[in-house]
C-alpha positions in Angstrom: -0.2 -0.1 -0.1 1.7 3.4 -0.9 1.5 6.4 1.9 1.8 9.9 2.0 3.2 11.4 5.0 2.2 15.1 6.2 3.6 17.9 7.2 4.0 18.8 11.0 0.9 20.1 12.9 -1.1 19.0 9.6 -2.7 16.2 11.6 -5.1 17.6 13.3 -8.1 18.3 11.3 -7.8 14.3 10.4 -7.8 13.7 14.1 -11.4 15.7 14.1 -12.0 12.9 10.9 -12.3 16.0 8.7 -12.2 14.2 5.0 -9.7 16.4 3.3 -6.1 16.7 3.2 -4.9 19.7 0.9 -1.9 19.4 -1.3 0.3 22.2 1.4 -0.2 19.7 4.0 1.5 16.8 2.3 5.4 16.6 3.2 6.3 13.5 0.8 4.5 10.3 -0.8 2.2 10.2 -3.6 0.1 7.4 -5.7 -1.8 7.3 -9.0 -5.4 9.2 -9.4 -7.7 7.4 -7.2 -5.8 4.8 -5.4 -6.0 4.4 -2.0 -3.1 5.6 0.2 -2.4 5.0 3.9 -2.1 8.7 5.3 0.7 9.1 8.1 1.3 12.1 10.7 5.0 13.7 10.6 5.9 11.0 13.0 4.6 8.0 11.4 1.6 7.6 13.2 -1.8 6.0 11.1 -4.5 8.7 10.8 -6.3 7.1 7.8 -7.0 5.9 4.4 -7.8 8.1 1.3 -8.1 8.3 -2.2 -5.1 10.1 -3.9 -5.8 12.6 -6.5 -2.4 14.1 -7.9 -4.1 16.8 -9.8 -6.4 18.2 -7.7 -6.0 20.7 -3.9 -8.0 18.3 -2.2 -5.1 15.8 -2.5 -6.6 13.1 -1.0 -10.2 12.5 0.2 -10.8 10.3 2.9 -12.2 6.9 2.9 -12.0 5.5 6.6 -10.0 6.4 10.2 -10.1 3.1 10.9 -6.4 1.3 10.7 -8.1 -2.5 9.9 -10.5 -1.1 7.2 -10.3 -2.3 3.6 -11.2 0.1 0.9 -12.8 -2.4 -1.9 -16.1 -3.3 -3.5 -17.2 -4.4 0.2 -16.5 -1.2 1.8 -18.0 0.5 -0.9 -21.1 -1.8 -0.7 -21.6 -1.3 3.1 -21.5 2.6 2.8 -24.1 2.8 -0.1 -26.1 0.6 1.9 -25.8 2.9 5.0 -26.7 6.1 3.0 -30.1 4.3 1.4 -31.3 2.9 4.8 -30.8 6.8 6.2 -33.1 7.8 3.4 -35.6 5.1 3.8 -35.4 6.4 7.6 -36.3 9.8 6.8 -39.3 8.3 4.8 -38.8 11.6 2.3 -42.4 12.7 0.8 -41.1 12.1 -2.6 -39.8 10.3 -5.3 -37.2 12.3 -6.0 -34.6 11.8 -3.4 -30.6 12.0 -3.1 -29.6 8.9 -2.4 -25.8 9.4 -1.2 -24.7 13.1 -0.3 -20.6 12.7 -1.1 -18.8 13.6 2.0 -21.7 13.5 4.3 -22.1 9.9 3.7 -18.8 8.8 3.8 -18.1 8.7 -0.5 -16.4 11.7 -1.0 -17.2 13.1 -4.5 -20.3 10.8 -5.4 -23.5 12.0 -5.4 -26.4 9.8 -6.4 -29.9 10.5 -6.7 -33.2 8.5 -7.5 -36.3 10.0 -9.5 -38.4 7.2 -9.1 -37.0 3.8 -11.0 -34.0 5.9 -12.5 -30.8 6.5 -10.9 -28.4 9.4 -11.7 -25.1 9.3 -10.2 -22.2 12.1 -10.5 -18.6 10.7 -9.9 -16.9 13.5 -8.9 -13.5 12.4 -7.7 -10.4 10.5 -8.3 -11.6 7.9 -6.2 -15.0 7.0 -6.7 -14.0 7.0 -10.2 -11.9 4.1 -9.7 -14.3 2.5 -8.2 -17.2 3.3 -10.4 -18.1 0.0 -12.2 -18.3 -1.7 -8.3 -20.2 1.4 -6.9 -22.8 1.1 -10.1 -23.7 -2.9 -9.6 -23.9 -2.2 -6.0 -26.5 0.7 -6.9 -28.5 -1.6 -9.0 -28.5 -4.7 -6.1 -29.4 -2.2 -3.5 -32.2 0.1 -4.8 -33.8 -2.7 -7.2 -33.7 0.1 -9.8 -32.6 -1.1 -13.4 -31.5 2.0 -15.2 -28.3 4.2 -13.9 -27.5 7.0 -15.8 -24.3 9.4 -15.3 -23.7 12.8 -15.5 -20.4 13.6 -14.4 -20.0 16.9 -15.8 -19.6 18.8 -13.3 -16.5 21.4 -12.5 -15.3 19.5 -10.0 -14.3 17.0 -12.3 -11.8 19.3 -14.3 -9.9 20.3 -11.1 -9.5 16.6 -10.2 -7.6 15.9 -13.7 -10.9 14.0 -15.0 -12.6 14.3 -18.5 -16.7 14.7 -18.8 -18.8 11.5 -19.0 -22.2 11.2 -19.0 -24.6 8.7 -20.8 -26.1 5.1 -19.3 -24.2 3.2 -17.3 -26.4 0.3 -16.6 -29.7 -0.2 -18.0 -31.1 2.7 -21.3 -34.3 4.6 -21.5 -35.7 7.7 -21.4 -34.1 11.2 -20.1 -37.4 12.9 -19.5 -38.7 11.9 -15.9 -41.5 13.3 -13.9 -40.8 13.5 -10.1 -43.5 13.6 -7.3 -43.3 16.3 -4.3 -45.9 17.3 -1.9 -48.5 16.1 -4.2 -47.4 18.4 -7.7 -45.5 16.5 -10.4 -42.8 18.1 -11.9 -41.3 17.1 -15.4 -37.5 17.2 -15.7 -34.4 15.6 -17.9 -31.6 13.7 -16.1 -29.3 14.5 -19.2 -29.4 17.9 -19.7 -31.2 19.7 -16.7 -29.3 21.4 -13.9 -26.8 19.0 -11.2 -28.6 16.0 -12.2 -31.8 16.8 -13.4 -33.4 18.9 -10.8 -33.2 20.7 -7.6 -33.8 18.2 -5.1 -32.4 20.4 -2.1 -34.7 23.1 -2.4 -37.6 20.3 -1.8 -38.8 21.4 1.8 -38.6 24.9 1.0 -41.1 24.9 -1.9 -43.2 23.5 0.5 -43.0 26.7 2.9 -43.1 28.5 0.2 -46.5 27.0 -0.2 -47.4 27.3 2.8 -46.6 31.0 3.3 -48.6 32.7 0.6 -51.4 30.5 1.8 -51.5 31.6 5.0 -50.7 35.1 4.3 -53.0 35.2 1.4 -50.6 36.5 -0.8 -51.5 38.2 -4.2 -48.5 38.0 -6.9 -45.5 36.7 -6.8 -41.8 37.4 -8.5 -39.7 34.1 -9.0 -36.4 35.3 -10.0 -33.7 32.3 -11.6 -37.0 30.3 -11.8 -35.5 27.6 -13.4 -38.0 25.0 -14.4 -40.4 26.6 -12.1 -40.5 24.2 -9.1 -41.3 27.6 -6.4 -44.3 29.0 -9.2 -45.8 25.4 -9.0 -45.4 26.1 -4.9 -46.9 29.3 -5.0 -49.8 28.9 -7.4 -50.6 25.6 -5.5 -50.5 28.3 -2.3 -53.4 30.2 -4.2 -51.9 32.9 -5.2 -53.4 35.1 -8.5 -50.2 35.4 -10.4 -46.7 34.6 -10.8 -44.4 36.6 -12.9 -41.7 33.9 -13.7 -37.9 34.9 -14.9 -34.9 33.0 -16.1 -32.2 33.4 -18.9 -32.7 30.0 -20.0 -35.5 29.7 -23.1 -35.6 25.6 -22.7 -36.0 26.1 -18.8 -39.1 28.5 -19.5 -40.3 25.7 -21.6 -40.4 23.0 -19.0 -41.8 25.4 -16.3 -44.8 26.1 -18.6 -45.1 22.4 -19.2 -45.3 21.9 -15.2 -47.5 24.1 -14.9 -49.9 22.7 -17.4 -49.1 19.2 -15.6 -50.6 20.4 -12.4 -53.8 21.4 -13.9 -53.0 25.6 -13.0 -54.2 28.3 -15.3 -51.8 29.2 -17.5 -53.2 32.6 -17.8 -51.9 33.4 -13.7 -48.2 32.8 -15.0 -45.9 35.4 -16.9 -43.0 34.0 -18.3 -39.7 36.5 -18.8 -36.9 34.8 -21.0 -34.2 38.0 -19.4 -31.7 38.8 -17.4 -32.8 38.8 -13.5 -30.9 41.9 -12.6 -32.1 44.1 -15.6 -35.5 43.0 -14.9 -35.5 44.1 -11.2 -34.3 47.6 -12.5 -36.9 47.8 -14.8 -39.5 47.1 -13.0 -38.3 49.4 -10.4 -38.4 52.1 -13.0 -42.6 50.4 -13.3 -43.2 51.3 -10.0 -44.4 47.5 -9.5 -44.1 45.3 -6.5 -45.1 42.1 -5.5 -46.4 40.4 -2.1 -43.8 38.1 -2.4 -40.4 37.4 -4.1 -38.3 34.1 -4.6 -34.7 35.0 -5.2 -32.5 31.7 -5.8 -29.7 32.6 -8.1 -26.9 30.2 -9.0 -23.6 29.5 -7.1 -21.6 33.1 -7.0 -19.3 31.4 -4.9 -17.8 28.3 -5.1 -15.1 28.8 -2.5 -14.5 31.2 0.5 -11.8 33.0 -1.8 -14.6 34.5 -4.2 -16.9 35.5 -1.0 -16.1 39.2 -1.0 -17.3 39.3 -4.8 -20.2 37.1 -4.4 -21.5 39.3 -0.9 -21.3 42.4 -3.3 -23.2 40.6 -6.3 -25.8 38.7 -3.3 -26.7 42.3 -1.7 -27.2 43.7 -5.1 -30.0 41.4 -6.1 -31.2 41.7 -2.4 -31.3 45.2 -2.7 -33.4 45.4 -5.5 -35.9 43.0 -4.0 -36.4 44.7 -1.0 -37.3 47.8 -3.3 -39.8 45.9 -5.2 -41.3 44.0 -1.9 -44.6 45.2 -0.6 -45.2 46.3 2.8 -46.4 43.2 4.8 -44.7 40.7 1.5 -42.6 38.0 2.1 -38.9 37.9 0.3 -37.8 34.3 0.2 -33.9 34.4 -0.5 -31.3 31.8 -0.8 -27.3 31.3 -1.3 -26.4 28.2 -2.8 -22.4 29.0 -2.7 -20.1 26.8 -0.2 -17.8 29.6 0.0 -20.9 32.3 1.7 -21.5 31.0 5.4 -25.1 30.9 6.9 -23.7 34.3 9.4 -22.1 35.9 5.9 -25.4 35.9 4.4 -27.7 37.2 6.8 -25.5 40.0 7.0 -25.6 40.5 3.8 -29.2 40.1 3.4 -29.7 42.6 6.6 -27.3 45.4 4.8 -29.4 44.9 1.3 -32.4 46.0 3.2 -31.1 48.9 5.1 -29.5 50.2 1.7 -33.1 49.5 0.2 -34.6 51.9 3.0 -36.6 49.1 4.1 -37.4 47.1 7.8 -38.2 43.9 8.0 -38.4 40.8 10.0 -36.5 37.5 9.4 -39.4 34.8 9.9 -36.9 32.0 8.8 -33.5 30.5 8.1 -33.8 27.8 5.6 -31.4 25.1 4.6 -31.4 21.9 2.9 -33.8 19.0 2.8 -32.8 16.6 5.1 -31.6 13.7 2.1 -28.6 16.6 1.8 -27.0 16.1 5.3 -24.3 17.8 7.2 -22.0 16.3 9.6 -20.3 17.3 12.4 -17.0 16.4 10.9 -17.9 18.3 7.8 -19.7 21.1 7.9 -18.4 22.6 4.5 -21.1 20.5 3.3 -23.7 23.4 4.0 -23.7 25.0 1.1 -27.7 25.8 1.0 -28.8 28.6 2.8 -32.1 30.7 2.8 -33.8 33.6 4.8 -37.2 34.7 5.0 -38.3 38.4 5.7 -41.0 39.8 5.9 -41.4 43.3 4.9 -42.9 46.1 7.9 -45.9 47.1 7.1 
């Protein structure tokens, strides 16, 4: 077994079972991409087993901290079984479920979502790439599904020195799927949609949106970065009179309109804008328009903490514009999926945006990802999705 040795003082994070070793922590040693290595402290003490990645700044992603553990197909099978069993216990009220959430499930770089009887997997690191066949076989066995589609086309693949890879790994079928959540039906495409086809992490927040607009008897909603209309459907299900949905992707808007029709809502209650969100918000302000509820769910603006300062300015700007468009007594549902922007920083950004807009508000809820996208004690960096619900004071 090949091994690497850390520099003095760099063992502390692994002693807390953090799953990453950065390149700057390594004193010596190496291996082939994805090969399992023994990780030792500077004085030669065993720390754990991990997958080596010579191309990535995350030089080793840890598999296990048990010295007697063998990293093989049986090990991966057990990790997958435990991850799937957790979702069974959670009893997620949807047939669109995240079965494996990478580091949080002890499988660094691996994401697996289930849409009905179809699995979609992303292999985002060298270690899981090396075990791809064994992982695919285990997933089919453990879930009873017969189809597994690969969506290994994320930016993390490039950082790992891996090429993009997409297509059917097991079985064949249509890429168009329909999931059910909160009693709604939502169409998606696993081959072309964002992530593995849909934003399953926002499932609970879509339910909260529906409940809020229903309880507060709100009328008109603005849904920005609407993608395929999950929050649009949620608002319509809550009984709002009209939803304006904005996105810069024509195909996403077409799917969003199809999702509205799929759930039997009147198309006349919807307005679709294929446009830039920032420009649209500024135009609405000039027109004097205001809304009872606004959803701001922008794409990732800060993948790491190094990007946080620039991202903070962008988040502040769109939230400032959102506050200006919010009616007194209305609610703003605002989100960040940037791992480099923490919960407290995001709260400060939104508060500052309200102050600049001259708007006072009450924070009603702090939101996060759905429970099938867990964050662990040893890996707090896993908390990437955060949200706030703010009510503007009358």
